[in-house]
C-alpha positions as CSV (number, residue, x, y, z in Angstrom):
1,M,-24.4,7.9,36.5
2,N,-21.7,7.5,34.1
3,Y,-21.5,4.0,33.1
4,K,-18.2,3.9,30.1
5,P,-15.7,2.9,32.8
6,L,-18.0,-0.4,33.9
7,F,-18.0,-0.8,30.1
8,K,-14.8,0.1,29.1
9,N,-13.6,-2.4,32.0
10,L,-16.1,-5.0,30.9
11,G,-14.7,-4.9,27.3
12,E,-11.0,-5.2,28.4
13,R,-11.7,-8.2,30.2
14,I,-13.6,-9.8,27.4
15,E,-10.4,-9.1,25.2
16,W,-7.9,-10.3,27.9
17,I,-9.9,-13.7,28.4
18,R,-10.4,-14.1,24.5
19,K,-6.6,-13.8,24.3
20,E,-5.6,-16.0,27.2
21,K,-8.1,-18.9,25.5
22,G,-5.9,-18.2,21.8
23,V,-9.1,-16.9,20.3
24,T,-9.8,-14.1,17.4
25,Q,-12.7,-12.0,17.8
26,E,-13.7,-13.2,14.3
27,E,-14.2,-16.8,15.9
28,L,-15.7,-15.4,19.2
29,A,-18.2,-12.9,17.6
30,E,-19.3,-16.2,15.1
31,K,-19.6,-18.5,18.4
32,A,-21.5,-15.7,20.5
33,G,-23.8,-14.7,17.2
34,L,-22.3,-11.5,16.7
35,H,-20.9,-9.5,13.8
36,R,-16.6,-8.9,14.3
37,A,-17.4,-5.2,13.7
38,Y,-19.7,-5.2,16.6
39,F,-17.7,-7.4,18.8
40,W,-14.3,-5.2,18.0
41,E,-16.7,-2.2,19.4
42,I,-17.9,-4.0,22.4
43,E,-13.9,-4.8,23.3
44,K,-13.6,-0.9,23.1
45,G,-15.9,-0.3,25.6
46,R,-19.5,-0.5,23.5
47,N,-22.7,-0.5,26.0
48,I,-24.0,-3.9,25.8
49,S,-27.0,-5.6,26.8
50,I,-26.6,-8.6,29.9
51,K,-27.7,-11.1,27.1
52,T,-25.0,-10.3,24.7
53,A,-22.5,-10.5,27.8
54,Y,-24.1,-14.1,28.5
55,N,-23.7,-15.1,25.1
56,I,-19.8,-13.7,25.0
57,A,-19.3,-15.6,28.6
58,R,-20.7,-19.0,27.0
59,A,-18.8,-18.5,23.8
60,L,-15.9,-18.2,26.1
61,G,-16.8,-21.2,28.3
62,V,-16.4,-18.9,31.2
63,K,-19.2,-17.9,33.8
64,L,-21.1,-14.4,33.4
65,S,-19.5,-13.4,36.8
66,Q,-16.1,-13.9,35.1
67,L,-16.5,-11.1,32.9
68,F,-17.2,-8.6,35.9
69,D,-13.9,-10.0,38.0
């Protein structure tokens, strides 16, 4: 099964929420405990764990489910 579209959509959603909140990639990466370069890859569709998605959601101040809306 091809999950690339799922992770691409997730990355785009994270980027959209981040920009809506006026947060830079560097700020969000730091709050989520991630390296900025790795975070950039996430926004471009990198496969991530549910734990990483949860940490990003917490750093954004949203529910995990909101990343998948």
